[in-house]
C-alpha positions in Angstrom: -12.0 12.3 -19.3 -12.8 10.3 -16.2 -16.4 8.9 -15.9 -18.3 10.2 -13.0 -19.8 7.4 -10.8 -23.6 7.2 -11.1 -23.8 6.0 -7.5 -22.8 7.8 -4.2 -20.5 6.5 -1.5 -22.5 4.0 0.6 -21.4 2.7 4.0 -18.0 4.3 3.4 -17.5 2.4 0.1 -17.1 4.0 -3.4 -18.9 2.2 -6.3 -16.6 0.1 -8.3 -16.5 0.4 -12.1 -16.1 -2.6 -14.4 -15.5 -2.5 -18.1 -17.6 -5.0 -20.0 -16.5 -6.6 -23.3 -18.6 -5.7 -26.3 -18.7 -9.3 -27.5 -17.7 -12.8 -26.4 -19.0 -16.2 -25.5 -21.5 -14.8 -23.0 -25.1 -13.9 -24.0 -25.7 -11.5 -21.1 -23.7 -9.1 -18.9 -24.6 -11.2 -15.9 -23.1 -14.3 -17.5 -19.8 -12.5 -18.1 -19.6 -11.1 -14.5 -20.5 -14.5 -13.1 -17.9 -16.4 -15.0 -15.2 -13.7 -14.3 -15.9 -13.2 -10.6 -18.2 -16.1 -9.6 -15.4 -17.9 -7.8 -15.3 -15.1 -5.3 -19.1 -14.6 -4.6 -21.3 -16.6 -6.9 -24.6 -16.2 -5.1 -23.9 -12.6 -4.2 -23.4 -11.5 -7.8 -26.8 -12.9 -8.9 -28.5 -11.3 -5.9 -27.0 -7.9 -6.7 -28.4 -8.0 -10.2 -31.8 -9.1 -8.9 -31.8 -6.3 -6.3 -31.0 -3.6 -8.8 -27.6 -2.9 -7.3 -25.7 -3.2 -10.6 -26.2 -0.1 -12.8 -25.1 1.5 -16.0 -23.5 4.9 -16.6 -26.9 6.6 -16.0 -27.6 4.8 -12.8 -30.2 2.5 -14.4 -30.3 -1.0 -13.0 -29.1 -3.9 -15.1 -30.9 -7.2 -15.0 -29.7 -10.8 -15.4 -31.2 -10.6 -19.0 -29.3 -7.4 -20.1 -27.5 -8.5 -23.3 -23.8 -8.4 -23.7 -22.8 -5.2 -25.6 -25.6 -3.1 -24.2 -23.3 -1.3 -21.9 -19.5 -0.5 -21.9 -19.2 0.0 -18.1 -21.2 -1.1 -15.1 -21.0 0.0 -11.5 -21.6 -1.9 -8.3 -20.8 -1.7 -4.6 -18.0 -4.1 -3.5 -18.9 -6.1 -0.4 -17.8 -9.3 1.4 -20.2 -11.8 2.8 -19.7 -12.3 6.6 -16.7 -10.0 6.7 -14.9 -10.7 10.0 -13.8 -7.6 12.1 -10.1 -7.2 12.6 -8.9 -6.9 16.2 -6.8 -3.8 15.6 -7.6 -0.1 16.0 -6.5 3.0 14.1 -5.6 6.4 15.7 -6.1 9.9 14.3 -2.9 11.9 14.7 -4.0 15.2 13.0 -7.0 16.8 11.3 -7.8 20.2 9.8 -10.1 21.3 7.0 -7.9 19.8 4.3 -6.0 16.8 5.8 -6.5 13.9 8.1 -3.5 11.9 9.3 -4.0 8.4 10.7 -1.8 6.0 12.5 -2.6 2.7 10.8 -2.2 -0.6 12.7 -0.7 -3.8 11.3 -3.1 -6.1 9.4 -5.5 -3.3 8.4 -5.5 -2.5 4.6 -5.4 1.1 3.7 -8.3 0.7 1.1 -10.8 -2.0 0.3 -9.1 -5.0 -1.3 -10.0 -8.7 -1.6 -11.8 -10.0 1.4 -11.5 -6.6 3.3 -14.0 -3.8 2.5 -15.5 -2.5 5.7 -12.4 -3.6 7.5 -10.1 -1.1 5.7 -8.7 2.1 7.1 -10.5 4.3 4.5 -13.9 2.8 5.1 -13.5 2.8 8.9 -12.6 6.5 8.9 -15.3 7.5 6.4 -18.0 5.9 8.5 -16.6 7.0 11.9 -16.3 10.6 10.9 -19.0 10.9 8.2 -16.5 12.0 5.5 -17.6 10.4 2.2 -15.0 12.5 0.3 -12.0 11.2 2.3 -9.3 9.8 0.0 -5.8 8.5 0.8 -3.0 10.4 -0.8 -0.7 7.4 -0.6 -1.0 3.8 0.7 0.8 1.3 3.0 0.8 -2.4 2.7 -1.7 -4.2 4.9 1.1 -5.7 6.9 2.8 -2.3 7.5 1.8 0.0 10.3 2.3 3.8 10.6 1.4 7.2 9.2 -1.1 7.6 6.3 -2.1 10.9 4.9 -5.7 11.5 3.7 -7.3 14.3 1.7 -10.7 15.6 3.0 -11.5 18.1 0.2 -11.5 17.4 -3.6 -10.7 21.1 -4.2 -7.2 20.8 -2.6 -6.5 17.1 -3.1 -4.4 17.6 -6.3 -1.9 19.9 -4.5 -1.1 17.1 -2.0 -1.0 14.4 -4.6 1.6 16.4 -6.5 3.8 16.6 -3.4 4.1 12.8 -3.5 4.4 12.6 -7.3 7.2 15.2 -7.2 9.0 13.4 -4.3 8.6 16.5 -2.1 7.6 14.3 0.9 10.2 12.9 3.2 9.5 9.4 4.5 11.1 7.5 7.3 10.4 3.9 8.2 11.7 1.6 10.9 12.1 -2.1 10.9 13.5 -5.0 13.0 15.5 -7.7 11.3 17.4 -10.8 12.7 21.1 -11.1 12.7 20.8 -14.9 12.7 22.9 -15.1 9.4 25.6 -12.7 10.7 27.8 -14.1 13.5 30.2 -11.1 13.5 30.7 -9.1 16.7 28.2 -6.1 17.1 30.9 -3.5 16.3 31.7 -5.3 13.0 28.0 -5.4 12.1 27.6 -1.7 12.9 30.5 -0.8 10.7 28.5 -1.9 7.7 26.1 1.0 8.1 24.8 3.4 6.9 24.6 2.2 3.4 22.4 2.8 0.3 20.8 -0.1 -1.5 20.1 0.4 -5.2 18.5 -2.2 -7.4 16.1 -2.7 -10.4 12.7 -3.8 -9.2 9.9 -5.2 -11.4 6.3 -5.9 -10.3 4.0 -8.0 -12.5 0.3 -7.4 -12.2 -1.4 -10.3 -10.5 1.9 -11.5 -8.9 2.0 -10.8 -5.1 5.8 -10.2 -4.9 8.1 -7.8 -6.6 11.3 -9.1 -8.3 14.9 -8.0 -8.4 16.1 -7.7 -12.0 19.7 -7.9 -13.1 21.2 -5.2 -15.3 24.4 -4.7 -17.2 27.5 -3.4 -15.3 27.7 -0.6 -17.8 24.3 0.7 -16.6 25.3 0.7 -12.9 26.4 3.8 -11.0 23.4 5.8 -12.0 21.4 7.2 -9.1 17.7 6.5 -9.6 16.8 9.2 -7.1 18.4 11.8 -9.3 16.6 10.7 -12.5 13.1 11.9 -11.9 10.8 12.1 -14.9 9.5 15.6 -15.6 5.9 16.1 -14.3 4.9 18.1 -17.3 5.0 17.2 -21.0 5.1 13.8 -22.6 5.6 10.8 -20.4 8.7 8.7 -20.9 7.9 5.6 -22.9 11.2 3.7 -22.7 12.5 2.8 -19.2 15.9 4.1 -18.1 18.6 1.4 -17.8 20.1 0.5 -14.5 18.7 0.7 -11.0 15.2 2.2 -10.5 15.0 2.0 -6.7 17.2 3.3 -3.8 16.9 3.1 0.0 19.2 4.4 2.7 19.6 1.8 5.6 20.9 2.9 9.0 21.4 0.7 12.1 19.9 2.4 15.2 20.4 -0.3 17.8 21.1 -4.0 18.2 20.7 -6.6 20.9 18.6 -9.6 22.0 15.1 -9.7 20.7 12.0 -11.1 22.4 13.1 -14.7 21.6 16.7 -14.1 22.7 18.2 -13.9 19.2 20.2 -10.9 18.2 18.2 -8.4 16.2 18.7 -4.9 14.8 16.5 -1.9 14.7 16.9 -0.1 11.4 15.9 3.3 10.1 14.9 3.1 6.4 14.7 6.1 4.1 13.3 5.3 0.6 14.5 7.7 -2.1 12.1 6.0 -4.6 8.7 4.3 -4.2 8.7 0.9 -5.8 6.2 -1.7 -4.5 7.7 -3.6 -1.6 11.0 -1.8 -2.1 12.1 -1.7 1.6 11.1 -5.3 2.2 13.0 -6.5 -0.9 16.1 -4.3 -0.1 16.4 -5.7 3.5 16.1 -9.2 2.1 18.9 -8.4 -0.4 21.1 -7.5 2.6 20.4 -10.9 4.2 18.3 -9.0 6.8 14.8 -9.9 5.9 12.3 -8.1 8.1 11.0 -10.2 11.0 7.7 -12.0 10.2 7.8 -11.1 6.5 5.9 -13.8 4.6 6.9 -12.5 1.2 10.7 -11.9 1.4 13.2 -13.4 1.1 10.9 -16.4 0.4 7.1 -16.3 -0.4 5.5 -18.5 2.2 2.1 -20.3 1.8 -1.0 -18.2 2.6 -2.1 -18.7 6.2 -4.4 -17.0 8.7 -3.2 -13.8 10.3 -1.0 -14.3 13.3 -1.8 -11.1 15.3 0.9 -11.9 17.8 3.6 -11.7 15.0 3.0 -8.7 12.9 5.5 -7.6 10.2 8.1 -5.6 11.9 7.9 -2.6 9.6 6.6 0.8 10.6 6.1 4.0 8.6 7.5 6.2 11.3 7.4 9.7 9.8 6.2 11.9 7.0 7.7 15.4 6.3 6.7 18.1 3.8 5.8 21.7 3.2 2.0 22.0 3.1 1.2 23.2 -0.5 -2.0 24.9 0.7 -1.0 26.5 4.0 2.7 26.8 3.5 3.4 25.3 6.9 6.2 22.7 7.5 4.5 19.5 8.4 5.9 16.5 10.3 3.7 13.6 11.3 5.1 10.9 13.5 3.6 7.5 14.4 3.0 6.7 18.1 3.3 3.0 17.5 6.3 0.8 18.3 7.7 -2.4 16.9 7.3 -5.3 19.4 10.5 -7.0 18.4 12.8 -4.0 19.0 16.0 -5.0 20.9 15.2 -5.1 24.6 18.7 -4.3 25.7 19.9 -2.7 22.5 23.1 -0.9 22.2 23.3 2.2 20.0 24.9 1.6 16.7 
């Protein structure tokens, strides 16, 4: 049974729960937290304990002297010292009593993460609209722009979440990739598409990129989009062999990009939902998405270049509303800056 947070939403931010070890080389809870997270905000951690902002399951403040083992969990509000505003703006596409649909800009995270708390789509919308119960039903990478669906009411949230879990939501993305590695005539490039990319993807916790994993030829040919695990009953404990991801790739247009090089505008339809699936699949085709700092090669961390956003857009979401029964289609109003200027239809 999930533990109910002892603190309310504050400034658009949910309290964060942290499990505390029962024993170890630390004499106090404060010492454990400081050693574990002190490299992120050393002075801020001690200040939160001193100000009574770190609490137990009953909401009682913990002090710097609270001994290790006195609590199993603690709660606190995540914050970032001197958080810098991001020069991007979200747009609301739709709102009713159950749903809110936002058009997320590049560079804005969907939810608080790392050095972004107030500068996240969720917290911005909660504060802007005074909706503390607002929760995203799915997420987009910080670098990806486009349509994000939010639930406004806890009473109906589960119905929308099941739509995504059961893959009853159609998703369409667009991206721009360079043809710098493909010197063939445009008609020969176009003849390659449409195609479906299938692969096995593995994501290790704490590692920023996903990884393509080889599998035996005998396990190929299976369609991961047709092997959905049942929603009810016991969960599958052994992974199925072969591919676990599939994406349909279609070439919409090609021509010179903003720098004069030939680029292609692609429509991407994911049949599965692995982390970074579309970015990895385009890189596998030799068509890494423009300005992607993760694929095909992980580049060193660098400040955001707001003039060169990742050319990936979540263009559309389609589903039958499980609460109202209406067919819903939500489409982003954004565009990709590197789209071919004089593109020819593929």
